[in-house]
C-alpha positions in Angstrom: 49.3 128.9 120.3 51.3 131.8 121.6 50.9 130.9 125.3 50.9 127.5 127.0 47.4 127.9 128.4 45.8 129.8 125.5 42.2 128.7 125.1 41.7 127.7 128.7 38.8 129.6 130.2 38.9 130.1 133.9 36.0 131.6 136.0 37.7 133.2 139.0 35.5 133.4 142.1 38.4 134.1 144.4 39.4 137.0 146.7 42.2 138.3 148.8 45.3 136.2 148.2 45.4 132.3 147.9 42.8 132.1 145.1 43.9 135.2 143.2 47.5 134.0 143.3 46.4 130.7 141.7 44.4 132.4 139.0 47.2 134.9 138.4 49.6 132.1 137.6 47.1 130.6 135.2 46.5 134.0 133.6 50.2 134.7 133.2 50.5 131.5 131.2 47.7 132.5 128.9 44.4 131.4 130.4 41.5 133.7 129.8 40.6 134.5 133.5 37.4 136.3 134.2 37.2 137.5 137.8 33.7 137.5 139.3 33.4 140.2 142.0 30.6 141.4 144.3 29.0 144.7 143.0 30.2 147.9 144.5 32.8 146.4 146.9 34.5 143.9 144.8 37.4 141.7 146.0 38.1 142.4 149.7 41.7 143.2 148.8 40.6 146.3 146.8 40.4 147.8 150.3 43.9 146.9 151.3 46.6 149.5 151.1 48.9 150.9 150.0 47.0 152.9 147.4 48.1 154.6 144.2 45.5 157.2 143.0 42.9 155.4 145.1 43.7 152.0 143.6 45.0 149.2 145.8 48.6 148.3 145.0 48.0 145.0 146.8 45.1 144.1 144.5 47.0 145.3 141.4 50.0 143.1 142.2 48.1 139.8 142.1 45.2 140.4 139.6 47.0 141.3 136.4 46.0 139.7 133.1 42.4 139.2 134.3 39.1 140.6 133.3 36.6 141.8 135.9 32.8 141.3 136.0 30.5 142.2 138.8 27.7 139.8 139.7 25.3 139.5 142.7 25.2 135.7 143.3 22.5 136.1 146.0 19.9 137.3 143.5 17.9 134.8 141.4 18.8 136.5 138.2 22.5 136.7 139.1 22.5 133.0 140.0 20.8 132.1 136.7 23.4 134.2 134.8 26.2 132.4 136.6 24.8 129.0 135.6 24.8 130.2 132.0 28.4 131.3 132.3 29.6 128.1 133.9 28.7 126.2 130.7 31.3 128.2 128.8 34.2 127.6 131.1 36.9 124.9 131.6 37.8 125.8 135.2 36.2 127.5 138.2 38.3 128.5 141.1 36.9 129.7 144.5 38.4 130.2 148.0 35.3 130.7 150.1 34.9 128.9 153.4 33.6 125.4 152.6 29.8 125.3 152.4 29.5 128.8 151.0 29.0 127.8 147.4 26.6 125.0 148.5 24.5 127.6 150.4 24.2 129.6 147.2 23.1 126.5 145.3 26.3 126.6 143.3 28.4 123.8 144.8 30.4 121.3 142.7 27.6 118.7 142.8 25.3 121.2 141.1 27.8 122.6 138.6 29.1 119.3 137.4 25.6 118.3 136.3 25.5 121.4 134.1 29.1 121.0 132.9 30.5 117.5 133.4 33.9 118.4 132.1 34.3 121.3 134.6 37.3 121.4 136.8 36.2 122.9 140.2 39.2 124.1 142.3 38.6 125.1 145.9 41.3 126.6 148.1 40.4 127.0 151.8 42.0 127.2 155.2 41.4 123.6 156.2 40.0 121.9 153.2 36.5 120.4 152.4 36.8 117.5 154.8 38.0 117.0 158.4 36.9 118.4 161.7 38.2 122.0 161.0 36.8 122.2 157.5 34.2 124.9 158.2 36.5 127.2 160.2 37.7 130.4 158.7 41.5 130.9 158.4 44.0 133.6 157.4 47.6 133.3 156.6 48.8 134.1 160.2 46.6 131.4 161.7 47.7 128.8 159.2 51.4 129.7 159.7 50.9 129.2 163.4 49.0 126.0 163.2 51.1 124.6 160.4 54.4 124.5 162.4 56.4 127.0 160.3 56.3 129.7 163.0 57.7 127.3 165.5 60.9 126.8 163.5 61.3 130.5 162.4 63.1 133.2 164.4 66.3 133.7 166.3 67.7 131.1 168.7 65.9 131.2 171.9 63.4 133.7 170.5 59.7 133.6 170.1 58.1 131.8 167.1 58.0 134.2 164.2 55.7 134.7 161.3 57.4 134.4 157.9 57.3 137.8 156.2 55.4 137.0 152.9 52.0 135.3 153.3 53.5 131.9 152.6 50.3 130.2 153.9 48.3 131.8 151.2 50.9 131.8 148.5 51.8 128.1 148.8 48.1 127.2 148.7 47.7 129.3 145.5 50.7 127.5 143.9 49.4 124.0 144.9 45.9 124.9 143.6 47.4 126.0 140.3 49.3 122.7 140.1 46.1 120.8 140.9 44.2 122.6 138.2 46.8 121.8 135.6 46.9 118.1 136.6 43.1 118.0 136.3 43.3 119.7 132.9 45.7 117.0 131.7 43.4 114.2 133.1 40.4 115.8 131.3 42.3 116.1 128.1 42.7 112.3 128.1 39.4 111.2 129.6 37.0 114.2 129.0 36.1 114.1 132.7 36.2 117.1 135.1 36.9 116.8 138.8 37.1 118.7 142.1 40.4 119.9 143.3 40.4 120.5 147.1 43.5 122.3 148.5 43.8 123.3 152.2 46.3 126.0 153.3 47.1 123.9 156.4 47.9 120.9 154.2 50.2 123.0 152.2 52.1 124.2 155.2 52.6 120.6 156.3 53.9 119.7 152.8 56.6 122.4 152.8 58.1 121.5 156.2 60.7 119.3 154.5 63.7 118.7 156.9 61.8 119.9 160.0 59.4 117.0 159.6 62.2 114.6 158.8 64.2 115.8 161.8 61.2 115.3 164.2 60.6 111.7 163.0 64.4 110.9 163.1 65.0 112.3 166.6 61.6 112.4 168.3 62.2 116.1 169.1 60.4 119.1 167.6 62.9 121.4 165.9 63.2 124.9 167.3 64.1 128.3 165.7 67.7 128.3 164.6 68.0 131.9 163.4 69.6 132.2 160.0 71.7 129.0 160.4 70.8 125.9 158.5 69.9 123.0 160.8 71.9 120.4 158.9 74.6 122.2 156.8 77.7 124.1 158.0 78.7 126.8 157.2 75.3 127.9 155.8 74.4 131.3 157.3 75.2 135.0 157.2 78.5 136.3 158.6 79.4 139.9 159.6 81.8 141.6 157.2 83.7 144.8 157.8 80.7 146.9 156.6 77.7 144.6 156.8 76.7 141.0 156.3 76.9 138.3 153.6 75.1 135.0 153.3 77.3 132.0 152.7 76.1 128.5 151.6 78.8 125.9 151.7 76.5 123.0 150.7 79.1 120.2 150.2 82.6 119.2 151.0 84.0 120.3 147.7 82.7 123.8 148.3 84.2 123.7 151.8 87.7 123.3 150.3 87.1 126.3 148.0 85.8 128.3 150.8 88.7 127.6 153.1 91.2 128.3 150.4 89.6 131.7 149.6 89.5 132.6 153.3 93.2 131.6 153.8 92.3 128.9 156.3 93.5 125.9 154.2 94.6 124.1 157.4 91.0 123.5 158.2 90.4 121.5 155.0 92.0 118.3 156.4 91.3 119.0 160.0 89.5 115.9 161.3 87.0 118.1 163.2 85.7 119.7 160.0 86.6 117.4 157.2 83.0 116.4 156.5 79.7 118.2 156.9 78.5 116.0 159.8 81.8 116.7 161.5 81.4 120.5 160.9 77.9 120.3 162.3 79.2 118.4 165.4 81.9 121.0 166.0 80.0 124.1 164.9 80.6 126.1 168.1 84.4 125.7 167.6 84.3 126.3 163.8 82.1 129.4 163.6 84.4 131.8 165.4 87.3 130.8 163.1 85.3 131.6 160.0 83.8 134.8 161.6 87.2 136.3 162.4 88.2 136.0 158.7 85.0 137.2 157.3 85.1 140.4 159.4 88.4 141.4 157.8 86.9 142.4 154.4 83.8 144.2 153.0 80.7 142.6 151.8 81.5 143.6 148.2 84.9 142.1 148.4 83.8 138.8 149.8 80.9 138.7 147.3 83.3 139.0 144.4 86.0 136.7 145.8 83.7 133.9 146.9 81.6 134.1 143.7 84.7 134.0 141.5 85.8 130.9 143.5 82.4 129.3 142.9 81.2 129.4 146.4 77.4 130.3 146.7 77.0 133.6 148.5 75.1 136.8 148.3 74.4 140.1 150.0 71.3 140.5 152.1 69.3 142.7 149.8 66.5 145.0 151.0 63.6 145.4 148.6 65.0 148.5 146.9 68.3 146.7 146.3 66.5 143.6 145.0 64.6 145.7 142.4 67.9 147.0 141.1 69.8 143.7 141.0 71.1 143.0 137.5 70.1 139.4 137.6 66.6 140.2 138.6 66.2 142.9 136.0 67.8 140.9 133.2 65.1 138.2 133.7 62.3 140.7 133.6 61.2 140.1 137.2 60.4 143.8 137.7 57.7 144.8 135.2 56.4 148.3 134.5 52.8 148.4 133.5 50.2 151.1 132.8 47.0 151.0 134.9 43.9 153.0 133.8 43.7 154.9 137.1 46.9 154.3 139.0 49.1 155.1 136.0 52.5 153.6 135.7 53.1 150.9 138.3 55.7 148.2 138.9 54.9 144.6 139.8 56.8 141.3 139.9 57.2 139.6 136.6 56.5 136.0 135.5 59.0 133.6 137.2 58.3 130.6 134.8 60.6 131.0 131.8 59.6 128.9 128.7 61.4 128.5 125.4 58.3 128.3 123.2 55.3 129.8 125.1 56.6 132.4 127.4 54.0 133.9 129.7 53.9 137.7 130.2 52.3 140.5 132.1 50.0 141.6 129.3 47.4 143.7 131.1 47.1 145.6 134.4 44.7 144.5 137.0 41.1 145.4 136.0 39.0 148.2 137.5 36.0 146.8 139.3 33.5 145.4 136.7 35.2 147.1 133.7 34.6 144.1 131.5 31.1 143.1 132.5 29.3 144.3 129.3 31.9 142.9 126.9 31.8 139.5 128.7 28.0 139.3 128.5 28.1 140.1 124.8 31.0 137.9 123.7 30.4 134.8 125.9 26.7 134.8 126.3 25.5 136.7 123.3 23.5 139.2 125.3 22.2 142.2 123.5 22.5 145.7 124.9 18.8 145.7 125.6 19.1 142.5 127.6 22.1 143.9 129.5 20.2 147.1 130.3 17.4 145.1 131.7 19.7 143.1 133.9 21.4 146.3 135.1 18.0 147.6 136.1 17.5 144.5 138.3 20.7 145.5 140.2 22.6 142.3 139.7 25.9 144.1 138.6 
């Protein structure tokens, strides 16, 4: 068993981001993921730029390690073929609006009769229950409704969307976790089950101290810029040539920080001696720190504070990040050859494992490139049978 999920067969009905991100995680860890796409058009994200030789870089970044098969699920023959396929799989993942699979006659209640051990994972905007369940949703909508925009942005500024599509990505991660939990349960009991993950639920789940602060104080937190709401100092400071992020997460680090800045007199100052005191006297403390930080360059402070054991770091742009020695040493920027786009670079696998390390083994597939091979290897179809199905227009 070279990879931790070797032997797990996943039928991927997903498109755009939340679902594909989930199945990418499973594929990276060794699952055999077959992506079912609509004929001609394919996954919606194939039409999202930027493009490299006509291929979507967006699509390529989250569909590696998968095989692609086209199939028209609205045709009777396509639907029949799908029901044949489902018998061969451990997991099916979809992120349609709730009710879509049921309208096709392919909902969980139907599929579990054909394959009782099937794990059916559904990721959607609002989940398969509740008053909003049938509404469509995209990342921006869920970030807005999920509270995260209300606490993001500069002090006094407007609510701000988080840069990465965190509404989709967290749903993808939670769906992958749900699939793996269901696999473990099935390994013990032999029973499959439905995994229902809502993007809005996932935003609620990651609010951490914002939710805690609301219930503790009765007041909704507001944007605080780059400052931490509960820890001081924990924010960027201007240097002589830029900025550096400093994270003094406990009183021991506070002593090291003050020593390195040459403000040892603040260590025992009653106004700043503990984190709650530093938070209470933040407006007095910050200018004292800022004056010292502005006296040296970012590179100088980065080295001095790091050597002293104080967590800190430059505010990298994406180019700087891709060249960071820590990032590159852990294979987090991967070069891969795509059949049409050529050599491309995508993020690597962040889960490091001592025995079954996942990897980027294959570039994202061209639309439908594996259809014939899948039909032959999984369903035992002959070329003549495949040609007849092609003539029906279901691929």
